[in-house]
N, C-alpha and C positions, 0 to 999 in steps of 0.2 A: 734551728737557724731561722732568722726572720726573712721576710720576702725581699727579693731583689727586683728592681723595676727596670724599665726598658733601657735606661742609659747605663746599666751596669754590665760589664763584660761577662760573657758566658764561659763558665768553666765546668767540667764534669768528669764522668766515669763509665761501663760494661756491654753486652752482646745479644745477638739472635733475633730472628723474626718471631712473629707472635701468633697467637690463636685467640679466638673470641671467648674461650672458656676461662673462668677464674680471673676475669679482668684483663686478659690479654687481647690484643687487637690483631685480627687477621685480615689482610686486604682481600676479602672475598665478597662477592656481590650479595646484597640482601634485597630481595624483591619487596617493593612497596606498592600499595594500592594506587590505582590511577585516581587522582583527586582533582577536584575543581572543574569537572565538566558539567555543563548545564548553565542555569541562570538563576539569579536572585537579585532583581533590579531594586528591591527594597533595602538591600544591605548597604552598609556605609559606602562601599566602593562600586555599587551597582554591578555586581559580578555577572558577566555574560560571556559565554563561550559557545557561539552558535555554530561553529564549524564542526565538521565530522572528524573527530580525532582519529588518527591511525590506531589500530589495535596495538597494545603494548607487546603482544606476542607476534606481531607481523615480522616474519623472518627477513623482510627486505627493508626494515625500518632504518637501519644504519645506512644502507645504500641510498635510501630516499633522502636522508639527512645530508649525506655528502652531495647528492645531486642538487638539492635545493640550495645548499651553501655555495656550490660552484656557480649556480645560475645567478645568485645575487652578487657574487664577486665583491668588488670594492664598494658597491652601493650599501652594503651592510657591514656593521661592526658588532661582533658578538662578545658580550661581557659575561664572565662566569664567576660568581662569588665562591670563595673557598669552601663554603658549606654545601655547595651543589654536589650531586652524585657524579660519579665518573663518566657516565654515559653523556651527560651534559657538558662537563668540563672538556671532553674530547673535542667539542666543536667550538670552544671559546677561543677568540683571538687573544684575549688577555684574561688572566685570573687575578684576583686580589680581594681586599676588603671593600666595604661599601664606598668609602671616600676615595680610595685609589681608583676604583672603577669609574666613579662619576667624573673624576679629573681626566681619566683616559678617554672617556667619551667626549669631553669638551676639547680634547687635543686632537680629535679626528673630524674637523669641520667638513671634510670631503665625503663623509659617510652620510648617505641619505637616511638610512635607518640605523638606529642603535637598538639592538636586541639585548635587553637586560635580563640575564638569567640570575635573578636574585629575588628580592621581595619589593612590595609596593613603594615603601619610602625611598628605597634606593633608586628606583626608576624615576620617582619624583625629583630627586636631587639631580639626576642626569638631565631631566627635562629643563630644570632651572639653569644648569650650567652649560647646556648646549645652545646652539643658535635656533632661531625660529624656523629655519629651513630644514632642520633635522627632526625626524619623528622617532620618539622613544616607544618601544614596544615591550610589553611584559607578556611572555607567552601564556601565563595563566593569571587572570586578574584576582583570583582567590589566594594568590601567594602574598599574604600579608605578614605582619610581624606582631606577635602577641604583646611584646613590650611596647612598641609604638602605639598600639591600640589601647594601651592602658592610660594614655593621656589624650583625651578628646579635647578639642579646642574649646568647647563650651565649658568643660570642667576647669580648664586652665584659666579662662577668663574670669570665671566665678571665683576661683582661688585668689586671683590677683585683686579682685574687688574686696575680698575678705582682708587681704594684707593691707589694702588701702584704708579700709575701715579701722584697722588697728593702728594705722599711721606709720607703716614701715616701708611702703613702696619706694619712698625717696632714698632709702638706704639699702635697697635690695636690687641686685642685678640678676636677671634670668640667664641661665646657661642651659642649653639643651644639647643632649647627646645627638650625634649624627643619626642614631636609630630613633627618629621621630618623624612625624608627618610634616609635610610642607607647611601646613597651617600652624603647627607649633614652632617651626623655625621662623615663620613670619611673625608670630607673636613675639618671639625673642628679639628679632630685628627691630620691631616697632618700639620695644621698651629698652633699647640700648644694650642688649646682651650679645652673646656670641654662641656659636656652635662649637662642640668639641668632639674629638674622636677618643677612643680608648688609649691612643698613643700620646695625645697632647692634652689630656684632661688636666694635668698638673699646671701646664702653662696657661690654659684657658681659665682655670679657677684663680690662679694668681693674678692674671689680668683683671678678672672680674672684681676681686677684692680690692685691687689697686684703685678701682673707680670709686670705691666707697671707704677709703681710708686705710687700706692694706689688710693683710692677714691678721696683724696684731691689733687691729682696730675693733670697731663695733658693727661694721657693715655686714650685710648678709648676701648669700647667694640662694636663689631658688633654682634647684637642680632638677631637670626633667630628662627622661621619665624613669631612669634606672637608679633606684636608691643605692644599690650596691657599689656601682662605679663612683658615684658621688661621695659616699661614705669612705670607701677605701682610699680614694685620692686625697680627701681632706685629712684623714687621720694618718695614713701611712706616708704621705708625701708633703703635706703642708704643716703637719705638727698640731693640728686641731685635735680635740678630744672627742670621744663618743658622746659626751654630754653636750658638746656644741652642736650636735646633729639631732634634728627632730624629723619625723616622718609625717608628711601631710597626706591624709587619706581623703580623696575627693568625695567619697561616699558618705562622709560624716560631716555634721555642722562644724564649721571652722577647721575642717580637716582633722577633727578629733583632738584638737589642741586648745589650750587656753591662751588668752592674750599674753600672759606672762611668758609662756613657753615660746610663742612666736617672737616676742620682743627679745628674749634672751638668746635665741638660737643664732648660730652663725651660718649653718647649712640647713636649709629647709628642703628636705628630700621628698620628691614625689613618690607615692607608693606604687612603684612599678618595678618590674624585674624581667630578666630573660628566663623563659621557661626551660631552656637547656642548661644554662650555667647555674640557675637556681637549684638544680637537682643535686649538685655536688655538696657533700657534707664533710665536716671534720672527721667523722667516722671513716669515710672513704680514705682520707689521708692516713689515718692510723692503721687501717687494715692493709693498705698497699705497702706501707713501711715494714709491716710485719712479714708480708709475703715476699717482698723484694728488698732485702737489705742493701743499703747504698743507693736506693732509687732517688732520682731527682724529681721532685714534684713541681710541675710547672702548670700554672692555672691562669685563666683569663680574669681581668679585674671586675668582670660582671658577676663573679662568684661572691658568695656571702663573705662577710668580714672574717668570720672564724676560719673559713677555708683559706682565704688569702693569708691570714696570719700564720696558719699551720704550714703553708707551702714554702718551698725553697725559692721559687721564682714566680714573678707575676708579670704578665705582659699581654699586649694586644695580639691579635691573630698573626699579623706580620712578624711580631717579635717571636712568637712561638715557632714559626717556620724558620726564622734565622737561628734561633737557639738550637734546633735540631740539626740544621745544616752545619753549625760550628761545633757540635758536640764531638767528643772523643769517640772513636770506634770502640765498641764494647761497652759503652755507657748504658745505664738503665734509666728509663724515663716513665713517669706517669703523667699524662696530659689531661687537664681538665678543661676541655672545650668540645665543640660539636664533633660527633663521631665520624662523619664523612671525612673531615679534615684529618682527624687522628689516624684513620685507616690509610689515608693517602700518604701521610708522613711515615707510617710504618712500612709501607710498600717502598717508599723512596729511600729508606734507610735500613736495609737488611742487616747492616753491621751493628745496629743498635737494638736494644730490647725496649719496645714501646708498649706501654700498658695504657688502657683507657681507665681513667681514674675511678669511674663508677662501674660497678659490676652489671648495672642495668643498662641495656642498649638504649641510647637516646639520640635520635636524629632531630634536627629542626624540622618539625612536621610541615610548617608553612613554606619553608624554603624548598622542601622536597615536593611541593606541588608542581614545581617546574620539572617535568620529566621529558624524556625523548619524544613521546607522542605530541605533547604540547609544543615543543620546540620545532618539530617537523611541520606541524600544522601552521605555526606562525611563519616559518620560512617559506613554505610552499605557497601560502596565501600572498605574502609579499612578492614572491617571484611571479605570481599570476596577476599582480597589479591591485591586490586588495590589502589595504592596511587594516590590521586587526589589533585589538587590545592596545590602542595608542594611549599613552599617559600624557595628559595635558594639565598643568598646574594653573589655577586661577591667576591671571596676570598680577593682581595686587598682592596676593600671597607670594607669587614668584619674586616680585620686586623686593619685598621685605625679607623674605628668606634669603635672597641673594645678599642683602645688606648684612645679615648675620653671618652668612658663609664667607663674605669678603672680610669681615672682621676677623674670623678665624684664620683666613689665609694671610692676614697681616700679622698674626702672632709670630714671635720669634721661633725659629727652629722647624717651621713647617715647609 
């Protein structure tokens, strides 16, 4: 069966809770190392965590978190991304994907502090969308995103200069995934492009092509930074072919492509990927079908094209959650996305059999840098009158990134 996308109704089948052996998911805690403490001011984000973090083994840690959250009251609004571990989600006022959380932050103008339990680019988006009176805090500045970091602004500007030298920038619209830095969003805004999410990538790409003659024309899209989402959307949803897509490698002259390849391409895909979703393989799909007959394979569109093609359903994080909520009791599922979310879904749906698609455990390591010690430290610091780890986007970048985000907000269906 070919993949079904977000706008397709969910229908399914089978039963039981799960275990972590043989690809099953058990909602049991997995200890992770305490990460991101210390300082590295020479790094891209100038990581510095000068506070004394509570010990992860502190038996009073949960109580300290409750006390700090109560002390902040309505002054603080805590956002928890779906990929966060349960100990952090327990203190979130709202959970969701990156764009939903940024919009939720913007809808709480009364909150003096927005504590974003996610990764750096998400906190940047929240800073862009919230008022100047609000302060966005990231509990650990080392919580980055490997995908977002695969597209540095200098590389992207150099790539655009290359496209200009070839003479195709006039027929090329940049589209950046939400999972990108504020600087990349600003680049997109400056050059007449838009931002997209995994839910609305089809709409965003169709809009972009319409600016340069339509999907059936000769115009192009420069898609940043996740090649898989761009390719899957273009081929599975817009009807383009794999031959219409080329991958631009910023580490090679001209992206490793010829002038003819750049001129003939319709989708110029940045060489970037998600370190979690990129792990899933077609072999994983074959193996889970053999182990669990009748299984419904549901994967995120950041997965490789061959995985998406082999799956039964493809959709965003929010779509995956809705699919499990709507599934028939007793149905069997194999989910290809971040493990914290899959474990939480398994726990929430004991009447369904939920497998993790890959037999190898894979958390989003950068997302998991936000742990309870960092969250307690951030909240206690704010309660004591000290703002820590504040995220502030350069005003010019914030302006142009907002232009690109506003263009996305103007797209139909969002």
